C-alpha positions as CSV (number, residue, x, y, z in Angstrom):
1,X,80.5,65.8,117.4
2,X,84.2,64.8,117.8
3,X,87.3,67.0,117.6
4,X,90.6,66.4,116.0
5,X,93.5,65.5,118.5
6,X,95.4,68.6,119.5
7,X,92.9,70.9,117.9
8,X,90.2,73.2,119.3
9,X,88.3,73.0,116.0
10,X,85.2,70.9,115.9
11,X,86.2,68.6,113.0
12,X,82.5,68.3,111.6
13,X,82.3,72.1,111.4
14,X,85.7,72.4,109.8
15,X,84.7,70.1,107.0
16,X,81.6,72.2,106.4
17,X,83.7,75.3,106.1
18,X,86.1,73.6,103.8
19,X,83.4,72.5,101.4
20,X,81.8,75.9,101.5
21,X,85.1,77.3,100.5
22,X,85.6,74.9,97.6
23,X,82.3,76.1,96.1
24,X,83.4,79.8,96.4
25,X,86.7,79.3,94.7
26,X,85.9,76.7,92.0
27,X,84.5,79.5,89.7
28,X,88.0,81.0,89.5
29,X,90.1,78.0,88.9
30,X,89.3,77.6,85.2
31,X,90.4,81.2,84.4
32,X,93.8,81.1,86.1
33,X,96.9,79.6,84.2
34,X,98.4,76.8,86.1
35,X,95.6,76.9,88.7
36,X,95.7,73.8,90.9
37,X,93.4,73.2,93.9
38,X,94.3,69.5,94.2
39,X,96.2,70.2,97.5
40,X,94.6,73.5,98.6
41,X,91.0,73.8,99.8
42,X,89.6,77.2,100.1
43,X,88.1,78.2,103.5
44,X,85.4,80.9,103.9
45,X,86.4,84.6,104.1
46,X,87.6,85.3,107.6
47,X,85.7,88.2,109.1
48,X,87.2,91.3,110.8
49,X,84.4,92.7,112.8
50,X,85.6,96.3,112.9
51,X,85.8,96.6,109.1
52,X,83.2,94.1,108.1
53,X,81.5,95.2,105.0
54,X,84.0,97.9,104.2
55,X,86.7,97.9,101.6
56,X,90.0,96.9,103.5
57,X,93.4,98.3,103.1
58,X,95.9,95.8,104.6
59,X,99.4,95.1,104.4
60,X,102.0,92.8,105.8
61,X,100.8,89.7,107.9
62,X,102.8,87.2,110.1
63,X,102.1,84.1,112.2
64,X,103.6,83.7,115.6
65,X,103.8,79.9,115.2
66,X,104.4,79.0,119.0
67,X,101.6,81.4,120.2
68,X,99.2,80.4,117.3
69,X,98.4,84.1,116.6
70,X,98.2,85.8,113.3
71,X,98.9,89.6,113.1
72,X,97.7,91.7,110.2
73,X,98.6,95.3,109.5
74,X,95.3,97.1,109.0
75,X,95.2,100.6,107.7
76,X,91.4,100.6,107.6
77,X,91.0,100.5,111.4
78,X,94.4,102.0,112.0
79,X,95.8,99.1,114.0
80,X,97.0,95.5,114.1
81,X,94.3,92.9,113.8
82,X,95.0,89.8,116.0
83,X,93.6,86.3,115.2
84,X,93.7,83.0,117.1
85,X,94.9,80.4,114.6
86,X,95.2,77.4,117.0
87,X,92.6,75.7,114.7
88,X,92.1,75.8,110.8
89,X,89.4,78.3,111.4
90,X,90.9,81.7,112.2
91,X,89.0,83.7,114.9
92,X,89.4,87.4,115.4
93,X,90.4,88.4,118.8
94,X,91.1,92.2,118.9
95,X,92.7,95.1,117.1
96,X,95.7,96.5,118.8
97,X,95.3,100.4,118.2
98,X,98.1,102.3,116.6
99,X,96.6,105.6,116.1
100,X,97.5,105.7,112.3
101,X,97.7,103.4,109.4
102,X,100.0,100.4,109.9
103,X,102.1,98.7,107.2
104,X,104.4,96.0,108.6
105,X,104.4,93.6,111.4
106,X,107.2,91.3,112.6
107,X,107.4,89.1,115.8
108,X,110.6,89.3,117.9
109,X,109.8,85.9,119.7
110,X,112.8,85.8,122.0
111,X,112.1,89.2,123.5
112,X,108.2,88.7,123.4
113,X,107.6,91.8,121.4
114,X,105.7,92.7,118.1
115,X,107.2,95.4,116.0
116,X,104.7,97.5,113.8
117,X,105.5,100.0,111.2
118,X,103.2,103.1,110.5
119,X,102.3,105.7,107.9
120,X,104.0,108.4,109.9
121,X,107.5,107.0,109.8
122,X,107.4,105.3,113.3
123,X,108.1,101.8,114.7
124,X,105.6,100.7,117.4
125,X,106.9,98.1,119.9
126,X,104.1,96.0,121.3
127,X,104.4,93.7,124.4
128,X,103.3,90.2,123.5
129,X,104.2,88.4,126.6
130,X,100.9,86.9,128.1
131,X,101.9,87.3,131.9
132,X,102.8,90.9,131.3
133,X,100.5,93.7,132.6
134,X,101.2,95.4,129.5
135,X,100.2,92.5,127.3
136,X,99.0,93.5,123.7
137,X,99.7,97.2,124.2
138,X,102.2,99.6,122.8
139,X,105.2,100.1,125.0
140,X,107.5,102.1,122.9
141,X,107.3,104.4,119.9
142,X,110.4,105.3,117.8
143,X,110.7,107.7,114.9
144,X,113.0,106.8,112.0
145,X,113.4,110.3,111.0
146,X,111.7,109.8,107.6
147,X,109.0,112.1,106.0
148,X,107.0,109.0,104.7
149,X,106.0,105.6,105.8
150,X,107.9,102.9,107.6
151,X,107.1,99.7,105.8
152,X,108.6,96.2,105.6
153,X,110.7,94.8,108.5
154,X,112.3,91.6,109.6
155,X,114.0,90.4,112.8
156,X,117.5,89.0,113.6
157,X,117.1,86.6,116.5
158,X,120.7,86.1,117.0
159,X,121.8,89.7,117.3
160,X,118.2,90.7,118.6
161,X,117.8,93.5,116.2
162,X,115.0,94.5,113.9
163,X,115.7,96.0,110.4
164,X,113.1,98.4,109.1
165,X,112.8,99.9,105.6
166,X,111.4,103.3,104.8
167,X,110.3,102.3,101.4
168,X,110.1,105.8,100.0
169,X,112.7,107.7,102.0
170,X,115.8,105.5,101.3
171,X,116.3,104.7,105.0
172,X,116.9,101.4,106.7
173,X,116.8,101.6,110.6
174,X,118.5,99.0,112.9
175,X,116.7,98.6,116.2
176,X,117.9,97.1,119.5
177,X,114.9,94.7,120.3
178,X,116.1,94.4,123.9
179,X,116.5,98.0,124.7
180,X,113.9,99.4,122.3
181,X,116.3,101.9,120.8
182,X,117.6,102.9,117.4
183,X,121.2,101.9,117.0
184,X,121.9,102.7,113.3
185,X,120.3,104.4,110.4
186,X,121.4,103.8,106.8
187,X,120.6,106.8,104.6
188,X,120.3,107.6,101.0
189,X,119.8,103.9,99.9
190,X,117.6,105.0,97.0
191,X,113.9,104.5,96.1
192,X,111.7,101.4,96.2
193,X,113.1,99.6,99.3
194,X,110.9,96.6,99.8
195,X,111.3,93.4,101.9
196,X,114.0,92.7,104.4
197,X,114.8,89.0,105.3
198,X,117.2,87.6,107.8
199,X,119.1,84.6,106.7
200,X,119.8,82.2,109.6
201,X,122.3,80.3,107.5
202,X,124.8,83.1,107.3
203,X,123.6,85.7,109.8
204,X,123.2,88.4,107.0
205,X,120.1,90.6,106.5
206,X,119.0,91.2,103.0
207,X,116.7,93.7,101.4
208,X,115.1,94.0,97.9
209,X,114.6,97.2,96.0
210,X,112.0,97.2,93.2
211,X,112.9,100.5,91.6
212,X,116.6,99.8,91.6
213,X,116.2,96.1,90.5
214,X,118.6,95.3,93.3
215,X,119.4,93.3,96.5
216,X,121.2,94.8,99.5
217,X,123.2,92.7,102.0
218,X,123.7,94.0,105.6
219,X,125.7,92.4,108.3
220,X,123.5,93.0,111.6
221,X,126.3,91.8,113.9
222,X,128.3,95.0,112.9
223,X,125.4,97.0,111.5
224,X,127.2,97.7,108.3
225,X,126.1,97.6,104.6
226,X,128.1,95.0,103.0
227,X,127.2,95.1,99.3
228,X,124.5,96.2,96.8
229,X,123.8,93.6,94.0
230,X,122.3,94.3,90.6
231,X,119.7,91.6,90.0
232,X,120.4,91.6,86.2
233,X,117.2,89.8,85.1
234,X,114.1,92.0,84.5
235,X,112.8,91.3,88.0
236,X,112.4,94.4,90.0
237,X,112.0,92.4,93.2
238,X,109.4,93.2,95.8
239,X,109.4,89.8,97.7
240,X,112.2,88.0,99.1
241,X,112.0,84.5,100.8
242,X,115.1,82.7,102.0
243,X,116.0,79.0,102.6
244,X,118.8,79.0,105.2
245,X,119.6,75.3,104.5
246,X,120.5,75.9,100.8
247,X,121.3,79.7,101.2
248,X,119.1,80.3,98.2
249,X,116.4,83.0,98.0
250,X,113.4,83.2,95.8
251,X,112.8,86.8,94.6
252,X,109.1,87.9,94.0
253,X,109.4,90.1,90.9
254,X,107.1,92.9,90.3
255,X,107.8,93.4,86.7
256,X,104.3,93.1,84.8
257,X,105.9,93.1,81.4
258,X,108.1,90.0,82.1
259,X,106.3,88.1,85.0
260,X,108.6,86.0,86.9
261,X,110.2,84.7,90.1
262,X,114.0,84.5,90.3
263,X,116.1,82.1,92.3
264,X,118.9,84.0,93.8
265,X,122.1,82.3,95.0
266,X,123.0,84.2,98.2
267,X,126.7,82.8,98.1
268,X,127.3,83.9,94.5
269,X,125.1,86.9,94.5
270,X,123.3,86.4,91.3
271,X,120.2,84.9,89.7
272,X,120.7,81.2,88.7
273,X,117.1,80.4,87.6
274,X,113.9,82.1,86.6
275,X,110.4,80.9,86.7
276,X,107.7,82.4,84.2
277,X,104.8,80.4,85.5
278,X,103.9,83.2,88.0
279,X,105.1,86.9,88.6
280,X,104.1,90.5,89.1
281,X,103.5,90.2,92.8
282,X,104.6,91.3,96.1
283,X,105.4,89.4,99.4
284,X,107.4,86.1,99.3
285,X,107.5,83.8,102.2
286,X,109.6,80.8,103.1
287,X,108.0,78.1,105.4
288,X,110.7,76.0,107.0
289,X,108.2,73.6,108.3
290,X,106.6,73.0,104.9
291,X,109.9,73.7,103.0
292,X,107.9,75.8,100.4
293,X,107.9,79.3,99.1
294,X,104.7,81.2,98.8
295,X,104.5,84.1,96.3
296,X,101.5,86.6,96.6
297,X,101.2,87.5,92.9
298,X,98.4,89.8,93.2
299,X,99.2,91.6,89.8
300,X,99.9,88.5,87.7
301,X,98.5,89.5,84.4
302,X,96.2,86.5,83.6
303,X,94.7,86.8,87.1
304,X,95.8,87.2,90.7
305,X,97.4,84.0,92.2
306,X,99.3,82.6,95.2
307,X,102.3,80.8,93.6
308,X,103.6,77.8,95.3
309,X,107.3,76.6,94.9
310,X,109.3,73.8,96.6
311,X,112.3,75.2,98.4
312,X,114.8,72.5,98.2
313,X,115.6,71.6,94.6
314,X,113.4,74.6,93.8
315,X,110.6,74.1,91.3
316,X,107.2,75.7,90.6
317,X,104.4,73.6,92.0
318,X,101.1,75.5,91.3
319,X,99.1,78.7,91.3
320,X,96.2,79.1,93.7
321,X,93.6,81.6,92.6
322,X,93.3,84.7,94.9
323,X,91.9,88.2,94.2
324,X,93.4,91.6,93.2
325,X,95.1,93.3,96.1
326,X,95.9,89.9,97.8
327,X,99.5,91.0,97.9
328,X,100.5,89.6,101.4
329,X,100.9,86.0,102.7
330,X,101.3,84.1,106.0
331,X,101.3,80.4,106.7
332,X,100.2,78.6,109.9
333,X,102.5,75.8,110.1
334,X,100.6,73.9,112.8
335,X,97.4,73.5,110.8
336,X,98.8,74.1,107.3
337,X,96.6,77.0,106.5
338,X,97.7,79.6,104.0
339,X,96.4,83.2,104.6
340,X,96.3,86.3,102.3
341,X,94.2,89.6,102.5
342,X,90.9,90.3,100.8
343,X,90.8,94.1,99.6
344,X,87.9,93.5,97.3
345,X,85.2,96.3,97.5
346,X,83.1,95.8,100.5
347,X,84.7,92.5,101.5
348,X,87.3,93.4,104.1
349,X,88.7,90.2,105.5
350,X,91.1,87.3,105.1
351,X,91.3,84.7,102.4
352,X,92.4,81.3,103.7
353,X,93.3,78.0,102.1
354,X,93.9,74.6,103.9
355,X,96.7,72.6,102.5
356,X,95.5,69.0,102.8
357,X,98.9,67.9,101.6
358,X,102.3,69.4,101.4
359,X,103.5,69.3,97.6
360,X,107.0,68.1,97.0
Protein backbone atom coordinates (compact mmCIF):
# COMPACT_ATOMS: atom_id res chain seq x y z
CA UNK A 1 0.00 0.00 0.00
CA UNK A 2 1.19 3.54 -0.76
CA UNK A 3 0.83 6.77 1.21
CA UNK A 4 0.05 10.26 0.08
CA UNK A 5 3.09 12.54 0.04
CA UNK A 6 3.26 14.58 3.23
CA UNK A 7 0.58 12.50 4.94
CA UNK A 8 0.76 9.70 7.49
CA UNK A 9 -2.55 8.29 6.30
CA UNK A 10 -2.42 5.11 4.25
CA UNK A 11 -4.20 6.25 1.12
CA UNK A 12 -6.04 3.00 0.38
CA UNK A 13 -7.38 2.92 3.94
CA UNK A 14 -8.49 6.56 3.67
CA UNK A 15 -10.46 5.80 0.51
CA UNK A 16 -12.24 2.95 2.27
CA UNK A 17 -13.13 5.26 5.14
CA UNK A 18 -14.43 7.90 2.75
CA UNK A 19 -16.65 5.44 0.89
CA UNK A 20 -18.05 4.09 4.13
CA UNK A 21 -18.94 7.59 5.20
CA UNK A 22 -20.70 8.34 1.91
CA UNK A 23 -23.06 5.44 2.49
CA UNK A 24 -23.77 6.58 6.06
CA UNK A 25 -24.69 10.14 5.09
CA UNK A 26 -26.48 9.53 1.78
CA UNK A 27 -29.74 8.70 3.57
CA UNK A 28 -29.83 12.22 5.04
CA UNK A 29 -29.21 14.27 1.91
CA UNK A 30 -32.63 13.95 0.35
CA UNK A 31 -34.30 15.38 3.46
CA UNK A 32 -32.20 18.53 3.79
CA UNK A 33 -32.99 21.77 1.97
CA UNK A 34 -30.03 22.76 -0.18
CA UNK A 35 -28.10 19.61 0.70
CA UNK A 36 -24.99 19.31 -1.43
CA UNK A 37 -22.40 16.57 -1.01
CA UNK A 38 -20.67 17.16 -4.35
CA UNK A 39 -17.58 18.60 -2.67
CA UNK A 40 -17.87 17.05 0.83
CA UNK A 41 -17.43 13.36 1.50
CA UNK A 42 -18.45 12.05 4.91
CA UNK A 43 -15.91 10.19 7.00
CA UNK A 44 -16.89 7.64 9.66
CA UNK A 45 -17.66 8.80 13.18
CA UNK A 46 -14.45 9.61 15.08
CA UNK A 47 -14.34 7.51 18.24
CA UNK A 48 -13.54 8.99 21.67
CA UNK A 49 -12.68 5.91 23.77
CA UNK A 50 -13.52 7.29 27.26
CA UNK A 51 -17.08 8.10 26.19
CA UNK A 52 -17.66 5.52 23.46
CA UNK A 53 -21.24 4.25 23.50
CA UNK A 54 -22.40 7.11 25.72
CA UNK A 55 -24.45 10.19 24.92
CA UNK A 56 -21.92 12.98 24.58
CA UNK A 57 -22.08 16.53 25.86
CA UNK A 58 -19.52 18.53 23.91
CA UNK A 59 -19.01 22.20 23.19
CA UNK A 60 -16.38 24.29 21.41
CA UNK A 61 -13.64 22.74 19.27
CA UNK A 62 -10.52 24.18 17.66
CA UNK A 63 -7.65 22.98 15.47
CA UNK A 64 -4.05 23.96 16.16
CA UNK A 65 -3.12 24.10 12.48
CA UNK A 66 0.66 24.06 13.00
CA UNK A 67 0.68 21.21 15.54
CA UNK A 68 -2.03 19.22 13.68
CA UNK A 69 -4.04 18.81 16.85
CA UNK A 70 -7.78 19.11 17.41
CA UNK A 71 -9.05 20.10 20.87
CA UNK A 72 -12.66 19.44 21.92
CA UNK A 73 -14.36 20.61 25.14
CA UNK A 74 -15.97 17.49 26.59
CA UNK A 75 -18.36 17.73 29.54
CA UNK A 76 -18.95 13.97 29.46
CA UNK A 77 -15.43 13.07 30.53
CA UNK A 78 -14.81 16.46 32.26
CA UNK A 79 -11.81 17.40 30.21
CA UNK A 80 -10.45 18.37 26.83
CA UNK A 81 -10.20 15.63 24.22
CA UNK A 82 -7.07 15.80 22.05
CA UNK A 83 -6.83 14.34 18.53
CA UNK A 84 -4.01 13.92 16.04
CA UNK A 85 -5.28 15.37 12.75
CA UNK A 86 -2.05 15.06 10.77
CA UNK A 87 -3.98 12.81 8.35
CA UNK A 88 -7.60 12.94 7.15
CA UNK A 89 -8.46 10.25 9.71
CA UNK A 90 -8.47 11.92 13.14
CA UNK A 91 -6.97 9.79 15.90
CA UNK A 92 -7.78 10.19 19.60
CA UNK A 93 -4.67 10.81 21.70
CA UNK A 94 -5.77 11.64 25.24
CA UNK A 95 -8.09 13.63 27.45
CA UNK A 96 -6.57 16.48 29.46
CA UNK A 97 -8.46 16.36 32.80
CA UNK A 98 -10.19 19.50 34.01
CA UNK A 99 -12.03 18.13 37.02
CA UNK A 100 -15.29 19.68 35.86
CA UNK A 101 -17.27 20.18 32.66
CA UNK A 102 -15.52 22.17 29.96
CA UNK A 103 -17.12 24.58 27.49
CA UNK A 104 -14.58 26.46 25.39
CA UNK A 105 -11.07 25.95 24.05
CA UNK A 106 -8.73 28.42 22.35
CA UNK A 107 -5.10 28.04 21.32
CA UNK A 108 -2.67 30.88 22.05
CA UNK A 109 0.00 29.68 19.67
CA UNK A 110 2.66 32.35 20.21
CA UNK A 111 2.80 31.53 23.93
CA UNK A 112 2.26 27.76 23.52
CA UNK A 113 -0.83 27.62 25.70
CA UNK A 114 -4.36 26.28 25.49
CA UNK A 115 -7.09 28.16 27.35
CA UNK A 116 -10.08 26.17 28.60
CA UNK A 117 -13.33 27.43 30.13
CA UNK A 118 -15.27 25.49 32.75
CA UNK A 119 -18.68 25.04 34.36
CA UNK A 120 -17.45 26.57 37.63
CA UNK A 121 -16.52 29.97 36.15
CA UNK A 122 -12.79 29.30 35.80
CA UNK A 123 -10.28 29.54 32.98
CA UNK A 124 -7.67 26.77 32.91
CA UNK A 125 -4.36 27.32 31.16
CA UNK A 126 -2.65 24.27 29.65
CA UNK A 127 0.98 24.09 28.56
CA UNK A 128 1.04 22.81 24.96
CA UNK A 129 4.75 23.28 24.30
CA UNK A 130 6.06 19.78 23.38
CA UNK A 131 9.54 20.14 24.94
CA UNK A 132 8.10 21.38 28.22
CA UNK A 133 8.09 19.05 31.27
CA UNK A 134 4.52 20.29 31.86
CA UNK A 135 3.32 19.43 28.34
CA UNK A 136 -0.45 18.85 28.19
CA UNK A 137 -0.99 19.68 31.85
CA UNK A 138 -2.85 22.51 33.55
CA UNK A 139 -0.36 25.13 34.75
CA UNK A 140 -2.77 27.82 35.97
CA UNK A 141 -6.40 28.20 37.05
CA UNK A 142 -8.09 31.62 37.12
CA UNK A 143 -11.50 32.43 38.60
CA UNK A 144 -13.50 35.03 36.70
CA UNK A 145 -15.67 35.74 39.75
CA UNK A 146 -18.88 34.61 38.07
CA UNK A 147 -21.53 32.31 39.54
CA UNK A 148 -22.08 30.32 36.36
CA UNK A 149 -19.97 29.00 33.53
CA UNK A 150 -17.20 30.57 31.54
CA UNK A 151 -18.05 29.81 27.94
CA UNK A 152 -16.62 30.96 24.62
CA UNK A 153 -13.32 32.77 24.18
CA UNK A 154 -10.87 34.01 21.57
CA UNK A 155 -7.24 35.08 21.40
CA UNK A 156 -5.61 38.33 20.36
CA UNK A 157 -2.08 37.31 19.26
CA UNK A 158 -0.93 40.91 18.79
CA UNK A 159 -1.53 41.96 22.39
CA UNK A 160 -1.27 38.39 23.70
CA UNK A 161 -4.59 38.53 25.48
CA UNK A 162 -7.44 36.09 25.78
CA UNK A 163 -11.01 37.43 25.98
CA UNK A 164 -13.47 35.16 27.80
CA UNK A 165 -17.26 35.43 28.05
CA UNK A 166 -19.36 34.30 31.01
CA UNK A 167 -22.47 33.73 28.95
CA UNK A 168 -24.97 33.91 31.82
CA UNK A 169 -23.19 36.29 34.20
CA UNK A 170 -22.76 39.28 31.88
CA UNK A 171 -19.00 39.21 32.36
CA UNK A 172 -16.13 39.43 29.88
CA UNK A 173 -12.64 38.80 31.25
CA UNK A 174 -9.38 39.88 29.62
CA UNK A 175 -6.40 37.65 30.48
CA UNK A 176 -2.70 38.31 30.01
CA UNK A 177 -1.62 35.16 28.17
CA UNK A 178 2.04 35.67 29.02
CA UNK A 179 1.67 36.24 32.76
CA UNK A 180 -1.41 34.01 33.23
CA UNK A 181 -3.29 36.73 35.07
CA UNK A 182 -6.59 38.59 34.79
CA UNK A 183 -6.07 42.20 33.76
CA UNK A 184 -9.64 43.44 33.25
CA UNK A 185 -13.21 42.37 33.97
CA UNK A 186 -16.11 43.97 32.11
CA UNK A 187 -19.25 43.64 34.26
CA UNK A 188 -23.00 44.00 33.71
CA UNK A 189 -22.88 43.43 29.97
CA UNK A 190 -26.24 41.65 29.97
CA UNK A 191 -27.50 38.19 29.12
CA UNK A 192 -26.69 35.80 26.30
CA UNK A 193 -23.01 36.59 25.75
CA UNK A 194 -21.82 34.26 23.03
CA UNK A 195 -18.83 34.13 20.67
CA UNK A 196 -15.82 36.46 20.93
CA UNK A 197 -13.77 36.87 17.75
CA UNK A 198 -10.54 38.78 17.19
CA UNK A 199 -10.27 40.81 13.98
CA UNK A 200 -6.66 40.79 12.76
CA UNK A 201 -7.62 43.47 10.24
CA UNK A 202 -8.34 46.23 12.75
CA UNK A 203 -7.07 44.78 16.03
CA UNK A 204 -10.51 44.80 17.66
CA UNK A 205 -12.27 42.03 19.59
CA UNK A 206 -15.96 41.48 18.86
CA UNK A 207 -18.60 39.57 20.82
CA UNK A 208 -22.13 38.48 19.96
CA UNK A 209 -25.14 38.45 22.27
CA UNK A 210 -28.10 36.29 21.28
CA UNK A 211 -30.48 37.56 23.98
CA UNK A 212 -29.71 41.21 23.25
CA UNK A 213 -29.46 40.83 19.45
CA UNK A 214 -26.23 42.78 19.67
CA UNK A 215 -22.55 42.91 18.76
CA UNK A 216 -20.02 44.34 21.21
CA UNK A 217 -16.70 45.87 20.11
CA UNK A 218 -13.69 45.92 22.45
CA UNK A 219 -10.24 47.40 21.98
CA UNK A 220 -7.89 44.81 23.54
CA UNK A 221 -4.87 47.08 23.26
CA UNK A 222 -6.49 49.39 25.83
CA UNK A 223 -8.96 46.89 27.31
CA UNK A 224 -11.95 49.14 26.79
CA UNK A 225 -15.47 48.58 25.51
CA UNK A 226 -15.73 50.71 22.38
CA UNK A 227 -19.37 50.28 21.43
CA UNK A 228 -22.43 48.07 21.55
CA UNK A 229 -24.26 47.69 18.23
CA UNK A 230 -27.90 46.71 17.75
CA UNK A 231 -28.02 44.11 14.98
CA UNK A 232 -31.41 45.28 13.79
CA UNK A 233 -32.34 42.23 11.72
CA UNK A 234 -34.14 39.43 13.59
CA UNK A 235 -30.93 37.48 14.01
CA UNK A 236 -30.12 36.94 17.71
CA UNK A 237 -26.52 36.04 16.88
CA UNK A 238 -24.71 33.14 18.48
CA UNK A 239 -21.86 32.61 16.05
CA UNK A 240 -19.35 35.06 14.63
CA UNK A 241 -16.75 34.54 11.94
CA UNK A 242 -14.52 37.38 10.71
CA UNK A 243 -12.73 37.79 7.39
CA UNK A 244 -9.97 40.31 8.26
CA UNK A 245 -9.17 40.96 4.59
CA UNK A 246 -12.60 42.45 3.92
CA UNK A 247 -13.41 43.46 7.51
CA UNK A 248 -16.72 41.68 7.17
CA UNK A 249 -18.22 39.20 9.59
CA UNK A 250 -20.86 36.53 9.16
CA UNK A 251 -23.26 36.28 12.09
CA UNK A 252 -24.63 32.84 12.91
CA UNK A 253 -28.21 33.70 13.83
CA UNK A 254 -30.08 31.60 16.40
CA UNK A 255 -33.63 32.77 15.67
CA UNK A 256 -35.73 29.72 14.73
CA UNK A 257 -38.73 31.76 13.55
CA UNK A 258 -36.67 33.60 10.92
CA UNK A 259 -33.65 31.34 10.22
CA UNK A 260 -30.81 33.22 8.60
CA UNK A 261 -27.18 34.20 8.59
CA UNK A 262 -26.35 37.90 8.45
CA UNK A 263 -23.37 39.62 6.84
CA UNK A 264 -22.06 42.32 9.17
CA UNK A 265 -19.93 45.24 7.97
CA UNK A 266 -17.43 45.81 10.77
CA UNK A 267 -16.53 49.27 9.47
CA UNK A 268 -20.11 50.49 9.26
CA UNK A 269 -21.39 48.48 12.22
CA UNK A 270 -24.49 47.16 10.49
CA UNK A 271 -26.04 44.24 8.59
CA UNK A 272 -25.55 44.62 4.84
CA UNK A 273 -27.06 41.32 3.65
CA UNK A 274 -29.00 38.34 4.98
CA UNK A 275 -29.07 34.74 3.80
CA UNK A 276 -32.18 32.63 4.42
CA UNK A 277 -30.83 29.34 3.04
CA UNK A 278 -29.63 28.35 6.54
CA UNK A 279 -30.03 29.55 10.11
CA UNK A 280 -30.94 28.73 13.71
CA UNK A 281 -27.41 27.69 14.62
CA UNK A 282 -24.55 28.28 16.96
CA UNK A 283 -20.83 28.41 16.15
CA UNK A 284 -19.48 30.21 13.07
CA UNK A 285 -15.93 29.77 11.79
CA UNK A 286 -13.84 31.57 9.19
CA UNK A 287 -11.01 29.62 7.53
CA UNK A 288 -8.39 31.93 5.99
CA UNK A 289 -6.79 29.09 4.04
CA UNK A 290 -10.05 27.99 2.41
CA UNK A 291 -11.56 31.51 2.50
CA UNK A 292 -14.85 29.99 3.64
CA UNK A 293 -17.31 30.49 6.47
CA UNK A 294 -18.77 27.41 8.17
CA UNK A 295 -22.01 27.73 10.15
CA UNK A 296 -23.04 24.91 12.51
CA UNK A 297 -26.82 25.26 12.12
CA UNK A 298 -27.85 22.45 14.44
CA UNK A 299 -31.38 23.80 14.98
CA UNK A 300 -32.18 24.63 11.36
CA UNK A 301 -35.91 23.76 11.15
CA UNK A 302 -35.86 21.48 8.07
CA UNK A 303 -32.93 19.45 9.45
CA UNK A 304 -29.55 20.14 11.10
CA UNK A 305 -26.83 21.18 8.66
CA UNK A 306 -23.42 22.77 8.31
CA UNK A 307 -23.87 25.85 6.16
CA UNK A 308 -20.98 26.75 3.85
CA UNK A 309 -20.36 30.26 2.51
CA UNK A 310 -17.63 31.83 0.41
CA UNK A 311 -15.97 34.59 2.43
CA UNK A 312 -14.81 37.02 -0.25
CA UNK A 313 -17.79 38.17 -2.27
CA UNK A 314 -19.90 36.37 0.32
CA UNK A 315 -22.50 33.95 -0.94
CA UNK A 316 -24.11 30.77 0.33
CA UNK A 317 -22.73 27.60 -1.25
CA UNK A 318 -24.43 24.59 0.33
CA UNK A 319 -25.79 22.85 3.40
CA UNK A 320 -24.04 19.67 4.52
CA UNK A 321 -26.33 17.37 6.56
CA UNK A 322 -25.31 16.83 10.19
CA UNK A 323 -27.23 15.81 13.35
CA UNK A 324 -29.16 17.53 16.12
CA UNK A 325 -26.71 18.89 18.65
CA UNK A 326 -23.91 19.38 16.09
CA UNK A 327 -23.49 23.03 17.09
CA UNK A 328 -19.68 23.32 16.94
CA UNK A 329 -17.24 23.40 14.03
CA UNK A 330 -13.51 23.11 13.36
CA UNK A 331 -11.60 22.87 10.09
CA UNK A 332 -8.26 21.16 9.48
CA UNK A 333 -6.66 23.36 6.82
CA UNK A 334 -3.95 20.82 5.94
CA UNK A 335 -6.21 17.91 5.03
CA UNK A 336 -9.37 19.94 4.34
CA UNK A 337 -11.41 18.00 6.88
CA UNK A 338 -14.42 19.65 8.51
CA UNK A 339 -15.35 18.52 12.03
CA UNK A 340 -18.41 18.83 14.22
CA UNK A 341 -19.68 17.01 17.30
CA UNK A 342 -21.96 13.98 17.58
CA UNK A 343 -24.27 14.26 20.58
CA UNK A 344 -26.82 11.72 19.34
CA UNK A 345 -27.94 9.14 21.94
CA UNK A 346 -25.22 6.56 22.63
CA UNK A 347 -23.06 7.82 19.74
CA UNK A 348 -20.60 10.18 21.44
CA UNK A 349 -17.86 11.13 19.01
CA UNK A 350 -17.04 13.47 16.16
CA UNK A 351 -18.58 13.86 12.71
CA UNK A 352 -16.11 14.58 9.90
CA UNK A 353 -16.29 15.56 6.23
CA UNK A 354 -13.44 15.64 3.75
CA UNK A 355 -13.74 18.58 1.35
CA UNK A 356 -12.43 17.08 -1.87
CA UNK A 357 -12.57 20.51 -3.45
CA UNK A 358 -12.85 24.05 -2.06
CA UNK A 359 -15.99 25.76 -3.38
CA UNK A 360 -15.67 29.26 -4.76
